[in-house]
C-alpha positions as CSV (number, residue, x, y, z in Angstrom):
1,M,48.5,28.6,-1.2
2,G,51.5,26.6,-0.1
3,Y,51.8,24.2,2.8
4,K,51.4,25.6,6.4
5,T,52.4,22.4,8.0
6,L,54.5,19.4,7.2
7,R,51.5,17.0,7.5
8,Q,49.7,18.9,4.5
9,A,52.7,18.3,2.4
10,V,52.9,14.6,3.3
11,T,49.2,14.1,2.7
12,D,49.4,15.8,-0.7
13,L,52.4,13.7,-1.7
14,E,50.6,10.6,-0.7
15,H,47.5,11.5,-2.7
16,S,49.6,12.2,-5.7
17,R,51.4,9.0,-5.4
18,Q,54.8,10.7,-4.6
19,L,55.1,9.1,-1.1
20,I,54.7,5.6,0.2
21,R,54.1,4.3,3.8
22,I,56.3,1.8,5.4
23,D,54.1,0.3,8.2
24,Q,56.4,-2.5,9.3
25,P,58.7,-2.0,12.3
26,I,61.9,-0.1,11.1
27,D,65.0,0.3,13.5
28,P,66.1,4.0,13.6
29,Y,69.5,2.8,14.2
30,L,71.2,2.4,10.7
31,L,68.3,0.8,8.9
32,A,66.0,3.9,8.5
33,G,68.9,5.9,7.0
34,A,70.1,3.1,4.7
35,I,66.4,2.8,3.3
36,Q,66.4,6.5,2.6
37,R,69.8,6.4,0.8
38,R,68.8,3.4,-1.3
39,V,65.5,4.9,-2.4
40,Y,67.2,8.2,-3.2
41,Q,69.7,6.4,-5.4
42,H,66.8,5.0,-7.3
43,Q,65.2,8.5,-7.5
44,G,62.2,6.9,-5.6
45,P,59.3,8.4,-3.6
46,A,59.2,10.0,-0.2
47,L,59.0,7.7,2.7
48,L,56.6,7.8,5.7
49,F,57.8,5.5,8.5
50,T,54.8,4.8,10.7
51,N,56.5,2.4,13.0
52,L,59.9,3.3,14.1
53,T,61.0,0.9,16.9
54,D,61.0,2.2,20.5
55,C,59.4,5.5,19.2
56,R,55.9,6.9,19.2
57,F,56.4,9.5,16.3
58,P,56.2,8.8,12.7
59,A,59.0,10.1,10.5
60,V,59.3,11.2,7.0
61,A,62.4,10.9,4.7
62,N,63.3,11.6,1.1
63,L,60.9,14.6,1.1
64,F,63.2,16.4,-1.3
65,G,64.7,13.4,-2.8
66,T,64.2,14.5,-6.4
67,L,64.4,18.0,-8.0
68,E,61.0,17.5,-9.5
69,R,59.3,16.6,-6.1
70,T,61.1,19.7,-4.7
71,R,59.7,22.0,-7.4
72,Y,56.3,20.2,-6.8
73,L,56.2,21.2,-3.2
74,F,56.6,25.0,-4.1
75,R,54.9,24.9,-7.4
76,D,52.4,27.7,-6.2
77,T,55.1,30.2,-5.3
78,L,58.0,29.7,-7.8
79,R,56.9,32.3,-10.1
80,Q,56.5,34.9,-7.4
81,V,60.0,34.2,-6.3
82,E,61.4,34.5,-9.8
83,T,59.5,37.8,-10.2
84,L,61.1,39.4,-7.1
85,V,64.4,38.1,-8.3
86,Q,63.9,39.7,-11.8
87,L,62.8,43.0,-10.1
88,K,65.9,42.8,-7.9
89,I,63.8,43.6,-4.9
90,D,65.9,43.7,-1.8
91,P,64.0,41.7,0.8
92,K,66.3,43.5,3.5
93,N,64.7,46.8,2.7
94,L,61.2,45.4,2.7
95,I,61.7,44.0,6.2
96,K,63.1,47.3,7.4
97,N,60.4,49.3,5.6
98,P,57.1,47.5,5.4
99,S,55.5,50.3,3.6
100,S,57.5,49.7,0.5
101,L,55.4,46.4,0.2
102,L,52.7,48.5,-1.3
103,S,54.6,48.8,-4.5
104,A,55.9,45.2,-4.5
105,P,54.3,42.0,-6.2
106,R,51.6,40.3,-4.0
107,G,54.1,37.5,-2.9
108,A,56.4,40.2,-1.2
109,F,53.7,40.5,1.6
110,H,54.6,37.0,2.6
111,L,58.1,38.2,3.6
112,L,56.9,39.6,6.9
113,P,56.5,36.9,9.7
114,K,53.5,37.5,11.9
115,R,53.1,37.3,15.7
116,V,50.4,35.0,17.0
117,K,49.3,34.3,20.6
118,S,49.0,30.4,20.4
119,G,49.8,27.7,18.1
120,A,49.8,23.8,17.7
121,I,53.4,23.6,18.8
122,L,52.7,24.5,22.3
123,Q,50.1,21.9,22.9
124,N,52.4,19.2,24.0
125,Q,55.7,18.6,25.6
126,T,58.3,15.7,25.3
127,T,61.8,14.8,26.0
128,L,64.9,14.2,23.8
129,S,64.9,10.5,24.5
130,E,61.5,10.1,23.2
131,L,62.4,11.7,19.8
132,P,63.4,9.4,16.9
133,Q,66.9,8.4,17.5
134,I,68.1,8.5,13.9
135,T,71.6,7.1,13.5
136,S,72.8,7.0,10.0
137,W,76.3,5.5,9.9
138,P,77.9,2.8,11.9
139,D,80.5,5.0,13.7
140,D,78.4,7.9,14.3
141,G,78.7,9.3,17.8
142,G,75.0,9.1,18.5
143,A,71.6,10.1,17.2
144,F,71.3,13.5,15.2
145,V,68.7,15.8,13.9
146,T,69.5,15.7,10.3
147,L,67.0,18.4,9.0
148,P,67.5,21.0,12.0
149,Q,66.5,24.5,11.7
150,V,68.5,26.3,14.3
151,Y,67.2,29.8,15.3
152,S,69.0,32.5,17.2
153,E,68.9,36.1,17.5
154,S,71.5,38.8,18.0
155,P,72.2,39.3,21.7
156,L,73.0,42.9,20.9
157,K,69.8,43.5,18.8
158,P,67.2,40.8,19.7
159,G,64.3,40.3,17.4
160,I,63.5,38.5,14.2
161,R,65.2,41.3,12.1
162,S,68.5,40.3,13.5
163,S,67.8,36.6,13.6
164,N,69.5,33.6,12.0
165,L,68.1,30.4,10.9
166,G,70.6,27.7,9.8
167,M,70.8,24.0,9.3
168,Y,73.7,23.2,11.8
169,R,74.3,19.7,13.2
170,V,72.5,18.8,16.4
171,Q,73.5,15.8,18.4
172,I,70.7,14.7,20.7
173,S,72.2,11.6,22.3
174,G,75.7,9.9,22.8
175,N,79.2,11.0,23.9
176,D,79.2,12.9,27.1
177,Y,76.0,14.6,26.8
178,L,73.7,14.5,29.8
179,P,70.6,12.5,28.6
180,D,67.6,14.7,28.1
181,Q,69.5,17.7,29.3
182,E,72.3,18.6,26.7
183,V,72.6,18.4,23.0
184,G,75.6,19.1,20.8
185,L,75.6,22.0,18.2
186,H,78.1,21.7,15.5
187,Y,78.2,24.8,13.2
188,Q,80.8,25.5,10.5
189,I,82.9,28.4,9.9
190,H,81.4,31.5,8.3
191,R,77.8,30.6,9.6
192,G,75.4,33.4,10.9
193,I,75.0,31.9,14.4
194,G,78.7,32.5,15.0
195,V,78.2,36.3,15.0
196,H,75.6,35.8,17.7
197,H,78.0,33.4,19.6
198,R,80.7,36.1,19.3
199,E,78.4,38.9,20.7
200,A,77.5,36.6,23.6
201,L,81.1,36.0,24.4
202,D,81.8,39.7,24.2
203,L,78.8,40.4,26.6
204,G,79.8,37.4,28.9
205,R,76.4,36.0,29.0
206,P,74.4,32.9,27.8
207,F,72.1,33.2,24.8
208,H,69.0,31.3,23.7
209,V,68.5,29.1,20.7
210,N,65.6,27.1,19.3
211,V,65.9,24.1,17.1
212,F,62.9,23.8,14.9
213,V,62.2,20.4,13.2
214,G,59.5,20.1,10.7
215,G,56.9,22.8,10.1
216,P,56.2,24.3,6.7
217,P,58.6,22.7,4.1
218,S,59.8,26.2,3.0
219,M,61.4,26.7,6.5
220,T,63.7,23.7,5.7
221,V,64.8,25.2,2.5
222,A,65.2,28.6,4.0
223,A,67.6,27.1,6.7
224,V,70.0,26.2,3.9
225,M,69.7,29.2,1.7
226,P,72.9,31.3,1.2
227,L,71.2,34.5,2.1
228,P,73.1,37.8,2.5
229,E,73.7,39.0,6.1
230,G,70.8,41.1,7.4
231,M,68.0,39.1,5.5
232,P,66.1,36.9,7.9
233,E,65.6,33.3,6.7
234,L,62.1,33.6,8.1
235,A,61.3,36.1,5.5
236,F,62.3,33.9,2.6
237,A,60.5,31.0,4.2
238,G,57.3,33.1,3.9
239,L,58.0,34.0,0.4
240,L,58.7,30.5,-0.7
241,G,55.8,29.1,1.3
242,G,53.3,31.4,0.0
243,H,52.1,32.7,3.5
244,R,53.4,34.8,6.3
245,I,55.2,32.5,8.9
246,A,53.2,32.5,12.1
247,M,55.6,32.8,15.2
248,V,54.6,32.2,18.7
249,Q,56.7,33.2,21.7
250,P,56.2,31.6,25.1
251,P,57.5,33.8,28.1
252,G,61.2,33.6,28.5
253,L,61.9,31.8,25.3
254,L,62.7,32.8,21.8
255,P,60.0,32.8,19.1
256,M,59.1,29.5,17.3
257,P,56.9,28.6,14.3
258,A,53.3,28.2,15.5
259,E,53.1,25.3,13.1
260,A,56.4,23.5,13.7
261,D,56.3,19.8,14.5
262,F,58.9,19.9,17.2
263,V,60.9,22.7,18.8
264,I,63.9,22.0,21.1
265,C,64.4,25.1,23.4
266,G,67.7,25.7,25.1
267,T,70.5,27.9,26.2
268,I,74.2,28.1,25.1
269,D,76.8,29.0,27.6
270,P,79.3,30.5,25.1
271,Y,82.2,29.2,27.1
272,S,81.1,25.5,27.4
273,Q,81.9,22.9,25.0
274,K,81.9,19.1,24.7
275,P,83.1,16.7,22.1
276,E,80.5,16.3,19.3
277,G,80.7,13.6,16.5
278,P,81.9,11.6,14.7
279,F,79.3,12.0,12.0
280,G,79.0,10.7,8.5
281,D,79.0,13.8,6.5
282,H,78.4,15.3,2.9
283,L,81.9,15.0,1.8
284,G,81.7,11.1,2.0
285,Y,83.7,10.8,5.2
286,Y,83.2,10.9,8.9
287,S,83.7,14.3,10.6
288,L,85.6,13.4,13.7
289,A,84.8,14.3,17.3
290,H,85.8,17.9,18.2
291,D,84.8,20.3,21.0
292,F,81.7,22.2,20.0
293,P,79.2,24.4,21.8
294,L,76.3,22.5,23.7
295,I,72.8,23.5,24.3
296,R,71.3,23.0,27.7
297,I,67.7,22.1,27.3
298,D,64.8,24.0,28.7
299,R,61.8,22.4,26.9
300,V,61.0,20.1,23.9
301,Y,57.6,21.0,22.3
302,H,55.7,19.1,19.7
303,R,52.4,19.4,17.9
304,P,49.6,16.9,18.3
305,D,50.1,15.3,14.9
306,A,53.8,15.7,14.7
307,I,56.0,14.0,12.1
308,W,59.7,13.9,12.3
309,P,61.5,14.8,9.0
310,F,65.0,13.3,8.4
311,T,67.6,12.7,5.8
312,T,71.0,11.0,5.7
313,V,74.1,12.6,4.2
314,G,77.1,10.9,2.8
315,R,79.2,10.8,-0.4
316,P,77.3,12.9,-3.0
317,P,74.9,12.7,-4.7
318,Q,72.5,12.5,-1.7
319,E,69.1,14.1,-0.9
320,D,70.9,17.5,-0.2
321,T,71.9,17.4,-3.8
322,S,68.4,18.4,-4.7
323,F,68.6,21.3,-2.2
324,G,71.5,22.5,-4.1
325,A,70.0,22.2,-7.4
326,F,66.8,23.9,-6.3
327,I,68.6,26.8,-4.7
328,H,70.7,27.2,-7.9
329,E,67.4,27.6,-9.8
330,L,66.2,30.2,-7.4
331,T,69.3,32.3,-7.0
332,G,71.5,31.6,-10.3
333,A,70.1,34.6,-12.0
334,L,71.5,36.9,-9.2
335,I,75.1,35.8,-9.6
336,P,76.1,38.7,-12.0
337,E,74.4,41.1,-9.7
338,V,76.2,40.0,-6.7
339,L,79.5,39.4,-8.5
340,P,79.9,41.8,-11.4
341,G,81.5,40.4,-14.4
342,V,80.9,36.7,-13.3
343,K,78.5,34.8,-15.5
344,A,78.1,31.5,-13.7
345,V,79.3,29.6,-10.7
346,H,79.1,26.0,-10.2
347,A,79.8,24.4,-6.8
348,V,80.5,20.7,-7.9
349,D,78.3,18.4,-5.9
350,A,80.2,15.3,-6.8
351,A,83.4,16.9,-5.1
352,G,81.5,17.6,-1.9
353,V,80.3,21.0,-3.0
354,H,82.8,23.3,-1.1
355,P,86.1,21.7,-2.3
356,L,85.5,22.6,-6.0
357,L,84.1,25.6,-7.7
358,L,84.0,26.1,-11.5
359,A,83.3,29.7,-12.7
360,I,82.8,31.5,-16.0
361,G,83.9,35.2,-15.8
362,S,84.7,37.9,-18.5
363,E,87.4,40.2,-19.5
364,R,85.7,43.6,-20.1
365,Y,88.3,46.3,-19.3
366,T,90.7,46.0,-22.3
367,P,88.4,46.4,-25.4
368,Y,91.2,47.7,-27.4
369,S,93.4,44.6,-27.1
370,Q,93.0,41.1,-25.9
371,P,96.1,40.0,-24.1
372,E,96.5,36.2,-23.3
373,Q,97.0,36.8,-19.6
374,P,94.0,36.6,-17.3
375,Q,93.3,40.0,-15.8
376,E,89.7,40.8,-14.7
377,L,89.3,37.0,-14.1
378,L,91.6,37.3,-11.1
379,T,89.6,40.2,-9.6
380,Q,86.5,38.1,-10.1
381,A,88.0,35.0,-8.6
382,N,88.9,37.1,-5.4
383,A,85.3,38.3,-5.2
384,I,83.9,34.8,-5.5
385,L,86.3,33.7,-2.7
386,G,85.0,36.6,-0.5
387,Q,81.3,35.7,-0.9
388,G,79.5,33.7,2.0
389,Q,79.9,30.0,1.6
390,L,81.8,30.3,-1.6
391,S,84.7,31.4,0.5
392,L,85.1,27.7,1.8
393,A,86.3,26.5,-1.8
394,K,89.7,25.0,-2.0
395,Y,89.8,24.9,-5.9
396,L,88.5,27.5,-8.1
397,F,88.7,27.0,-11.8
398,I,87.8,30.1,-13.8
399,V,87.6,30.8,-17.5
400,A,86.6,33.8,-19.8
401,E,83.1,33.7,-21.4
402,N,84.7,35.7,-24.3
403,D,86.7,32.7,-25.4
404,N,83.5,30.3,-25.7
405,P,80.2,32.0,-25.1
406,Q,78.5,28.5,-25.6
407,L,80.4,26.8,-22.9
408,D,78.1,25.1,-20.4
409,I,79.4,25.3,-16.7
410,H,77.5,22.1,-15.9
411,D,79.3,20.1,-18.6
412,I,82.2,19.3,-16.5
413,P,84.4,17.4,-19.1
414,A,83.9,20.2,-21.5
415,F,84.7,22.9,-19.0
416,F,88.1,21.1,-18.0
417,R,88.9,20.5,-21.6
418,H,88.5,24.3,-22.4
419,L,90.5,25.3,-19.4
420,L,93.4,22.7,-20.0
421,E,93.7,23.8,-23.7
422,R,94.5,27.3,-22.5
423,V,96.0,27.3,-19.0
424,D,99.7,28.1,-18.5
425,W,101.0,26.3,-15.5
426,R,103.9,28.8,-15.2
427,R,101.5,31.8,-14.7
428,D,98.0,30.9,-13.9
429,L,98.2,29.2,-10.6
430,H,97.5,31.6,-7.7
431,F,97.7,30.2,-4.1
432,Q,96.6,31.1,-0.8
433,T,98.7,28.9,1.4
434,A,97.4,29.4,5.0
435,T,93.7,30.2,5.1
436,T,90.3,28.7,6.2
437,I,88.6,25.8,4.5
438,D,85.4,23.8,5.3
439,T,85.3,22.5,8.9
440,L,84.3,19.1,7.5
441,D,87.3,19.0,5.3
442,Y,90.2,17.0,6.7
443,S,92.5,17.4,3.8
444,G,94.2,20.4,5.4
445,H,96.7,20.9,8.3
446,G,94.1,21.5,11.0
447,L,90.5,22.0,11.8
448,N,89.3,24.8,9.4
449,Q,93.0,25.2,8.2
450,G,94.2,24.5,4.7
451,S,94.9,26.3,1.5
452,K,93.2,27.5,-1.7
453,V,94.2,27.9,-5.4
454,V,92.6,29.9,-8.2
455,I,93.4,28.4,-11.7
456,A,92.5,31.0,-14.3
457,A,92.6,30.6,-18.0
458,R,91.8,32.7,-21.1
459,G,92.8,33.2,-24.6
460,D,93.0,30.9,-27.7
461,K,93.6,27.2,-27.6
462,K,97.3,26.5,-27.0
463,Y,97.6,22.8,-26.2
464,S,96.3,19.6,-27.6
465,L,95.2,17.2,-25.1
466,A,96.2,13.4,-25.0
467,T,93.4,10.8,-25.2
468,E,95.6,7.7,-25.2
469,L,98.7,6.7,-23.1
470,P,102.1,7.3,-24.6
471,E,103.6,4.0,-26.1
472,N,105.8,2.1,-23.7
473,L,105.1,4.5,-20.8
474,S,107.6,3.8,-18.1
475,L,106.6,4.7,-14.6
476,P,108.7,5.0,-11.5
477,G,108.9,2.1,-9.0
478,G,105.6,1.8,-7.0
479,F,103.4,3.6,-9.5
480,S,101.2,1.5,-11.8
481,E,97.9,1.3,-13.5
482,P,97.7,4.6,-15.5
483,R,94.1,5.3,-16.7
484,V,92.9,8.1,-18.9
485,L,90.0,9.9,-17.3
486,I,89.0,12.4,-19.9
487,P,91.0,14.2,-22.5
488,G,94.1,15.7,-20.8
489,I,93.8,14.1,-17.4
490,L,95.5,10.9,-16.4
491,A,95.2,8.9,-13.2
492,I,98.2,6.9,-11.8
493,Q,98.1,4.6,-9.0
494,G,100.7,5.6,-6.5
495,P,102.4,3.9,-3.3
496,A,100.4,4.2,-0.2
497,C,101.1,7.4,1.6
498,E,102.4,6.2,5.0
499,E,104.3,9.4,6.2
500,Y,102.9,12.7,5.1
501,R,105.4,15.4,4.1
502,P,103.4,18.3,2.7
503,G,104.9,19.6,-0.5
504,E,107.8,17.3,0.0
505,D,106.5,13.8,-0.5
506,R,109.4,11.7,-1.8
507,D,107.2,9.5,-4.0
508,M,105.6,12.6,-5.7
509,L,109.0,14.2,-6.2
510,R,110.2,11.0,-7.8
511,L,107.3,10.9,-10.1
512,C,107.9,14.5,-11.2
513,K,111.6,14.1,-11.7
514,K,111.2,11.1,-13.9
515,Y,110.0,13.1,-16.9
516,P,111.5,16.0,-18.8
517,E,109.2,18.8,-19.9
518,D,109.2,17.4,-23.5
519,H,108.1,14.0,-22.5
520,P,104.6,13.1,-24.2
521,I,103.2,12.3,-20.7
522,N,102.9,16.1,-20.5
523,D,100.2,16.1,-23.0
524,F,98.2,15.1,-20.2
525,R,98.1,18.5,-18.7
526,L,96.7,17.3,-15.3
527,I,98.0,14.1,-13.7
528,L,96.4,12.6,-10.5
529,T,98.1,10.2,-8.2
530,V,95.5,8.1,-6.5
531,D,95.0,5.0,-4.4
532,D,92.8,3.2,-6.9
533,S,93.1,4.5,-10.6
534,E,90.6,1.8,-11.8
535,F,88.0,3.3,-9.4
536,C,88.6,6.7,-10.7
537,A,88.4,5.7,-14.2
538,A,84.9,4.0,-13.7
539,A,83.0,7.3,-13.4
540,L,83.4,11.0,-13.7
541,N,82.0,11.4,-10.2
542,N,84.7,9.0,-8.7
543,W,87.8,11.0,-9.7
544,L,86.1,14.4,-8.9
545,W,85.4,13.1,-5.4
546,V,88.9,11.5,-4.9
547,C,90.8,14.4,-6.3
548,F,89.2,17.4,-4.6
549,T,88.4,15.9,-1.2
550,R,91.8,14.2,-0.7
551,S,94.1,17.0,-1.6
552,N,95.1,20.3,-0.1
553,P,96.3,22.6,-2.8
554,A,99.4,24.2,-1.3
555,A,100.7,20.9,0.1
556,D,99.5,18.5,-2.6
557,I,100.1,20.2,-5.9
558,Y,103.3,19.2,-7.7
559,G,104.5,19.7,-11.2
560,I,106.9,18.4,-13.8
561,S,109.8,20.8,-14.3
562,S,108.5,23.1,-11.5
563,S,110.2,26.3,-10.4
564,V,109.7,29.4,-8.2
565,T,110.1,32.8,-9.6
566,A,109.6,36.0,-7.5
567,K,107.6,33.7,-5.0
568,H,105.4,32.5,-7.8
569,W,105.2,28.7,-8.2
570,G,104.7,27.1,-11.6
571,C,105.8,24.3,-13.8
572,T,106.4,23.8,-17.6
573,G,105.2,20.3,-17.7
574,A,102.1,18.6,-16.4
575,L,100.5,19.7,-13.1
576,V,100.4,16.8,-10.7
577,I,97.9,16.5,-7.8
578,D,98.5,14.0,-4.9
579,A,95.1,12.7,-4.3
580,R,96.0,9.7,-2.3
581,S,94.4,9.0,1.2
582,K,96.8,10.6,3.7
583,P,97.4,9.4,7.4
584,H,95.6,12.3,8.9
585,H,92.4,12.1,6.6
586,A,89.2,11.0,8.1
587,P,87.8,7.5,7.2
588,A,85.4,7.2,4.3
589,L,81.9,6.1,4.8
590,I,81.2,2.4,4.3
591,D,77.7,0.9,4.2
592,D,77.1,-1.9,6.8
593,P,76.6,-5.2,4.8
594,Q,74.1,-6.6,7.1
595,I,71.9,-3.6,7.0
596,E,72.0,-3.4,3.3
597,K,70.7,-7.0,3.3
598,Q,67.8,-5.9,5.4
599,V,67.1,-3.1,2.8
600,D,67.3,-5.7,0.1
601,A,64.7,-7.7,1.8
602,L,62.2,-4.9,1.7
603,G,62.5,-4.8,-2.2
604,V,61.4,-8.4,-2.7
605,K,58.0,-9.2,-4.0
606,G,55.3,-8.2,-1.6
607,G,57.7,-5.8,0.2
608,P,57.1,-2.1,0.6
609,L,60.0,-1.2,-1.7
610,Q,59.1,-3.7,-4.4
611,G,59.6,-2.0,-7.8
612,I,61.4,0.9,-6.2
613,I,64.9,-0.4,-5.3
């Protein structure tokens, strides 16, 4: 029941015609990643590369490339996971008190990892330089493990119960890392391994980590699950995989899955850092080189029939989009339990996931009257921004279910229309002006530093939204090409931002001062200033990506007829967001034309990708 090894999953997918082999030589530098991205774009099969150049290991990509295939991989256990969610069984309690499993559904027994004395993973050793050197983008700093499962334990309370398994970036070559001796470890803010690192610093001693690659597919999903603190990801992997995860522990090292494909064992000196990156990341830009912890390598294990799983990330949607959709299916029903009053939360993939959250809450505490002003919505917004990875959001738009119980949070144009018809820009903007944002987001004023805004709207419809440009619309000098994106939202092409002045950009101030509050342009409740309005108007995903990855709320939100009252900023006209590229932003990811031609050649008649791309 469920796959205990990656090879079992690969074999099954091949037999069910959901995986194809590519036997001709494929360069792991740029080409393999470009093939995976192109096949993903066409919602194609998983890919088994049997002949990576200068590498003796096969590699598999696009394993989770469609939501349907991801469901297929876990088809035997999804009902059991859903049952435990519906029964609100707390896995943390099951781990602490195994006897409680006697009253739990059968699948709950799989939550407990099991210790074994030996496993396939211990049969062979290799070196970092012999691993597939997958490099996805032209300016990447080196080769990366793109589906790593980084395992650490609390230095204060060692053991699986206080472990963390996370998908943190691992650079295995390039930069100043000593070949075959060091790798870079990039983990973002608010990640579980950070707690272990802090404990090691307090104790003044190194701590061990293992990087698992491959193994049961449920391990990969568990590594990206937003689980509550205190619940080991290994437990969830067993539940989703339909079997207890077998763990083996060589002397002097941390435990590792007996059926993993590869395990990189090493030690982190909590005081040592080296530059890691650049790396093409999931916001659609390069995350630049910064000092991050490094792992000093002890050993690299692999099983006899090892397969190297990989993906590439970039501007969404990509393969990790399927992860997000699958996780939402598994955990969406728990939102009202974790966040009372909140009905649904949508981390918008097209905007890079973390920059933009949409939420539907409720107003429950004033049954005798229904004031127009958001009340409980603001309490719920604070709760959302205090919850795990949701705390990384920059923009949180929240509306009341009471006003439209049929509103679909995944219908983005309908959601924005509902909000813009009700929001009062004088009252409903709530800023956090100096706080943490996603480590990979370069729109702020420093690494991990930026701002947030909550935009809450409730009540009856108050505004009619423009769907056409005003006649004879006059724009300030340097602004051009206005384009209607959806009802109530307008994109205007602005002058290039050559000198960044947060909150005081001269061009943005000129635009806002051009129009009085009664000008018809204000029937567009939201105006975006962008570098390329035609690009933004071409697709919904385009303007979502541009707007929310290229703006820092407190610094880049302006407004027509704006004012400050009792330290509260608002405006009576349209809200204006400066979504142009700024001098400090990271460069966007661009495909290599020569590599793309090589991918094209694989799709011609007789090629392995014929009929797929």
